[in-house]
C-alpha positions in Angstrom: -18.6 4.7 -9.8 -21.7 3.0 -9.6 -23.0 3.0 -13.2 -24.1 5.9 -13.6 -26.9 4.9 -11.1 -27.7 6.8 -7.3 -26.5 4.2 -4.4 -30.0 3.2 -4.2 -30.7 1.9 -7.4 -26.8 0.6 -6.9 -28.0 -0.9 -4.4 -31.1 -3.0 -6.3 -28.8 -3.7 -9.3 -26.3 -6.1 -7.9 -29.1 -8.0 -5.7 -31.0 -9.1 -9.2 -27.2 -9.4 -10.3 -25.8 -12.2 -7.1 -29.9 -13.7 -7.3 -30.5 -13.3 -11.3 -27.0 -13.7 -12.7 -24.4 -16.1 -14.4 -22.8 -18.3 -12.1 -19.3 -18.8 -13.1 -20.6 -22.7 -13.3 -23.3 -21.3 -15.4 -20.9 -20.0 -17.8 -19.6 -21.7 -21.2 -17.2 -21.4 -23.7 -15.2 -17.5 -24.3 -16.7 -16.4 -21.2 -15.8 -19.1 -18.8 -12.2 -19.4 -19.8 -12.7 -15.3 -18.9 -14.1 -15.6 -15.3 -11.7 -18.7 -15.1 -8.6 -15.8 -16.1 -10.6 -13.7 -12.6 -10.4 -16.1 -10.5 -6.9 -16.7 -10.8 -5.8 -13.0 -11.0 -8.2 -12.4 -7.3 -6.8 -15.7 -5.9 -9.7 -14.7 -2.8 -13.0 -16.4 -2.7 -15.5 -14.4 -5.3 -18.7 -14.9 -6.2 -18.6 -13.5 -9.7 -21.7 -12.7 -11.7 -22.7 -11.7 -15.0 -25.0 -10.1 -15.3 -26.0 -7.4 -18.0 -23.4 -6.8 -19.9 -21.1 -6.2 -16.4 -19.1 -8.6 -13.4 -20.0 -7.9 -10.6 -17.8 -9.5 -7.8 -19.2 -10.3 -4.2 -17.8 -11.4 -0.9 -18.6 -15.5 -0.8 -18.7 -15.7 2.8 -20.9 -12.1 2.8 -22.5 -11.7 -0.5 -21.4 -8.4 0.2 -20.3 -6.8 -3.9 -16.8 -5.6 -4.5 -16.4 -4.0 -7.4 -18.4 -4.1 -10.8 -16.4 -4.9 -14.3 -17.1 -4.1 -17.9 -17.8 -7.2 -19.6 -15.5 -7.0 -23.0 -17.5 -6.3 -25.9 -16.8 -9.0 -27.7 -18.6 -11.2 -25.0 -21.6 -9.5 -25.0 -23.8 -12.1 -27.2 -22.3 -15.4 -25.4 -23.5 -13.1 -22.5 -26.7 -12.2 -23.2 -27.2 -15.7 -24.9 -26.8 -16.9 -21.5 -28.3 -14.3 -19.3 -31.7 -15.0 -22.2 -31.8 -19.2 -21.6 -32.1 -18.6 -17.6 -34.3 -16.2 -18.0 -36.6 -18.5 -19.6 -35.7 -21.3 -17.3 -36.5 -19.3 -14.7 -40.3 -18.8 -15.6 -40.8 -22.4 -16.2 
């Protein structure tokens, strides 16, 4: 499933997530702990990005999208705040 969007739009969205999403290093608090947990479960080289309330998992060597997961609702507010800060810093 591609989040209810076409393959072309899914590819564009994945590219935006890779470029503009919140990286693991930029995560804080419970969001960071949640991503840490995912990293430990996967045990593979995954580059996680949080973008528009979804978690995108990319291969670390090729940047190919592996999977997309919904962000738990209790982390939406934190993710939105971090994304807003990142977007504001990007504009400066």
